[in-house]
C-alpha positions in Angstrom: 53.3 11.8 -54.9 53.2 10.1 -51.4 53.3 13.6 -49.7 50.2 14.6 -51.8 48.3 11.4 -50.9 49.2 11.9 -47.2 48.2 15.5 -47.3 44.9 14.6 -49.0 44.2 11.9 -46.4 44.9 14.4 -43.5 42.5 16.9 -45.1 39.8 14.3 -45.6 40.3 13.2 -42.0 40.0 16.7 -40.6 36.8 17.4 -42.6 35.3 14.1 -41.5 36.0 14.8 -37.8 34.4 18.2 -37.9 31.3 16.9 -39.7 31.1 14.0 -37.3 30.8 16.5 -34.4 28.3 18.7 -36.1 24.6 17.6 -36.5 23.4 17.5 -40.1 21.1 20.5 -39.8 23.8 22.9 -38.4 27.2 24.0 -39.5 30.1 24.4 -37.0 30.1 28.1 -37.4 26.5 28.4 -36.2 27.4 27.1 -32.8 27.5 29.5 -29.8 29.9 29.2 -26.9 28.2 29.5 -23.5 30.4 30.6 -20.6 28.8 29.8 -17.2 30.4 32.4 -14.9 33.9 31.0 -15.5 33.0 27.6 -14.0 32.8 25.8 -17.4 31.9 26.4 -21.1 30.0 24.4 -23.6 28.7 24.9 -27.2 25.1 25.0 -28.4 23.7 25.2 -32.0 22.3 28.6 -33.0 18.7 29.1 -32.0 18.8 27.9 -28.4 17.6 30.6 -26.1 18.3 31.0 -22.4 15.3 30.7 -20.2 15.0 33.3 -17.4 15.0 31.4 -14.2 14.9 34.4 -11.9 17.8 33.4 -9.7 20.9 35.3 -8.8 23.7 32.8 -9.4 24.5 30.7 -12.4 24.3 27.4 -10.6 21.3 26.3 -12.8 20.5 27.2 -16.3 18.1 26.2 -19.1 18.2 26.7 -22.8 15.3 25.8 -25.2 14.9 25.4 -28.9 11.6 24.1 -30.2 10.9 20.8 -28.3 14.5 20.4 -27.2 15.7 21.5 -23.8 19.1 21.7 -22.1 19.4 21.9 -18.4 22.7 22.3 -16.4 23.2 22.3 -12.6 26.5 23.2 -10.9 27.4 21.3 -7.7 24.8 18.6 -7.7 22.8 16.2 -9.9 19.2 15.9 -10.9 19.7 12.3 -11.8 18.4 9.5 -9.5 20.9 8.3 -6.9 23.6 6.2 -8.5 22.3 2.9 -7.0 18.9 3.6 -8.5 20.1 5.0 -11.8 18.5 2.3 -14.1 14.7 2.0 -13.8 12.2 -0.2 -15.7 10.6 2.8 -17.4 13.9 3.8 -19.0 13.9 2.3 -22.5 17.1 1.6 -24.6 19.2 2.5 -21.6 22.9 3.0 -22.3 25.6 4.2 -19.9 29.3 4.9 -20.2 32.1 6.4 -18.3 34.7 8.9 -19.8 37.0 11.6 -18.6 36.8 15.3 -19.1 40.0 17.1 -18.3 40.9 14.3 -15.9 37.5 14.4 -14.2 35.3 11.3 -14.2 32.1 11.7 -16.2 29.1 9.4 -16.5 26.9 9.7 -19.6 23.6 7.9 -20.0 20.9 7.9 -22.6 17.4 6.5 -22.6 13.8 7.3 -23.6 10.5 7.1 -21.7 6.9 7.3 -22.7 5.3 10.6 -21.6 1.7 11.2 -22.6 1.9 8.7 -25.4 5.1 10.2 -26.9 8.7 9.3 -26.6 10.9 11.7 -24.6 14.6 11.1 -25.3 17.1 12.0 -22.6 20.8 12.2 -22.4 22.5 13.0 -19.0 26.0 13.9 -18.1 27.3 13.7 -14.5 30.8 15.0 -14.0 32.4 13.9 -10.7 31.9 10.8 -8.5 28.2 10.1 -9.0 28.4 6.9 -7.0 29.5 8.9 -3.9 27.1 11.8 -4.6 30.0 14.2 -5.4 28.9 15.9 -8.6 30.6 19.0 -10.0 28.3 19.4 -13.1 25.0 17.8 -14.2 23.7 18.4 -17.7 20.6 17.0 -19.4 19.4 17.3 -22.9 15.9 16.1 -23.7 13.4 16.3 -26.5 10.9 14.4 -28.6 13.2 13.9 -31.6 15.5 10.8 -31.5 18.4 13.0 -32.7 18.6 14.5 -29.2 21.2 11.8 -28.3 23.4 12.8 -31.2 23.2 16.5 -30.2 23.9 15.6 -26.6 27.1 13.7 -27.5 28.4 16.8 -29.4 27.4 19.2 -26.6 28.8 17.0 -23.9 32.1 16.7 -25.8 32.3 20.5 -26.0 32.3 21.0 -22.2 35.5 22.5 -21.0 36.7 23.4 -17.5 39.3 26.1 -16.8 42.7 24.9 -16.0 43.4 24.7 -12.3 45.8 27.2 -10.9 49.2 25.6 -10.4 50.4 25.2 -6.8 53.6 27.0 -5.8 
């Protein structure tokens, strides 16, 4: 009987964790994996389309879906310098530090008023933002407040290839 209860609780926990990572309007199977020239991968819900930027390398990319846009930049940031990161026009500003495969990552969210509407933004800076040493910058923005929930899921899906072991 105890084994059945434990099994049921494990099943319930696994379903809850998958649904917690998936926005309510999209199932986990609808997500696409984006591989950026072997530098990193991330996941996006179905319906996001890559914007043609007419550049040769994959150092910058954009994906759009309705009023939501994702931007990534490899090797530098589009955020303000670290010591200017919080401005008066940034509303409901939140910032946190985490690790992604051992790499330091800053995540911040805020909204600003643009042409009388709220524009919600979430930004990811992987690397040492304080010293200007950014490996990956990613921003998700849109007019819907759920952009921050989507960003948390997308940012959590970012993976980097394992480093080649030294001999």
